[in-house]
DRENKOL-198651 format. One record per residue (C-alpha): x, y, z. Coordinates in Angstrom, 3 decimals, padded with zeros to 6 digits, always signed. Example, Ala and Ser with C-alpha at 12.3 -4.5 7.8 and 13.67 -1.06 7.14 Angstrom:
2
> +012.300;-004.500;+007.800 .
> +013.670;-001.060;+007.140 .
//
This chain:
59
> -158.053;-018.657;+065.669 .
> -160.266;-019.061;+068.711 .
> -164.009;-019.252;+068.228 .
> -165.909;-016.327;+069.741 .
> -169.545;-017.453;+069.791 .
> -172.324;-015.259;+071.171 .
> -176.092;-015.107;+070.742 .
> -177.801;-011.716;+070.624 .
> -181.352;-010.422;+070.390 .
> -182.204;-007.012;+068.955 .
> -185.639;-005.525;+069.528 .
> -186.832;-002.897;+067.076 .
> -189.840;-000.973;+068.420 .
> -191.518;+000.021;+065.165 .
> -195.051;+000.942;+066.254 .
> -194.092;+004.507;+067.296 .
> -192.481;+005.049;+063.895 .
> -195.613;+004.066;+061.977 .
> -197.858;+006.004;+064.369 .
> -195.779;+009.124;+063.640 .
> -196.570;+008.540;+059.950 .
> -200.262;+007.985;+060.785 .
> -200.051;+004.440;+059.388 .
> -201.178;+001.137;+060.833 .
> -198.615;-001.605;+061.281 .
> -199.012;-005.343;+061.713 .
> -195.991;-005.550;+064.037 .
> -195.673;-003.473;+067.227 .
> -192.020;-004.591;+067.459 .
> -189.593;-006.956;+065.747 .
> -187.144;-009.234;+067.535 .
> -184.137;-010.511;+065.618 .
> -182.075;-013.271;+067.241 .
> -178.695;-014.082;+065.723 .
> -175.422;-015.789;+066.503 .
> -171.955;-014.396;+065.895 .
> -169.297;-017.057;+065.477 .
> -166.272;-014.914;+064.657 .
> -164.652;-011.592;+065.508 .
> -165.825;-009.760;+062.385 .
> -167.793;-006.529;+062.769 .
> -171.347;-006.692;+061.417 .
> -174.538;-004.677;+061.141 .
> -178.064;-006.101;+061.336 .
> -180.164;-003.846;+059.100 .
> -183.853;-004.330;+058.422 .
> -185.992;-003.492;+055.422 .
> -189.366;-002.451;+056.771 .
> -192.910;-001.942;+055.548 .
> -196.148;-001.734;+057.577 .
> -196.916;-005.422;+056.992 .
> -193.549;-007.081;+056.515 .
> -189.824;-006.921;+057.081 .
> -186.594;-008.660;+056.174 .
> -183.187;-008.647;+057.782 .
> -179.680;-009.697;+056.825 .
> -176.129;-009.617;+058.060 .
> -174.383;-006.531;+056.810 .
> -170.763;-005.595;+057.357 .
//
């Protein structure tokens, strides 16, 4: 199996979302940088609140 290695950066612009809810947010946007080392399909979901977030590799 050949190695397919790529680095990606996703930018989530979250400020407009919180403004639409009339809430303040600590982060205007979130950047998630990750590396894919295989050919498997994956998702990069985030769990979001006005003052924090987490992310993980989904599939």
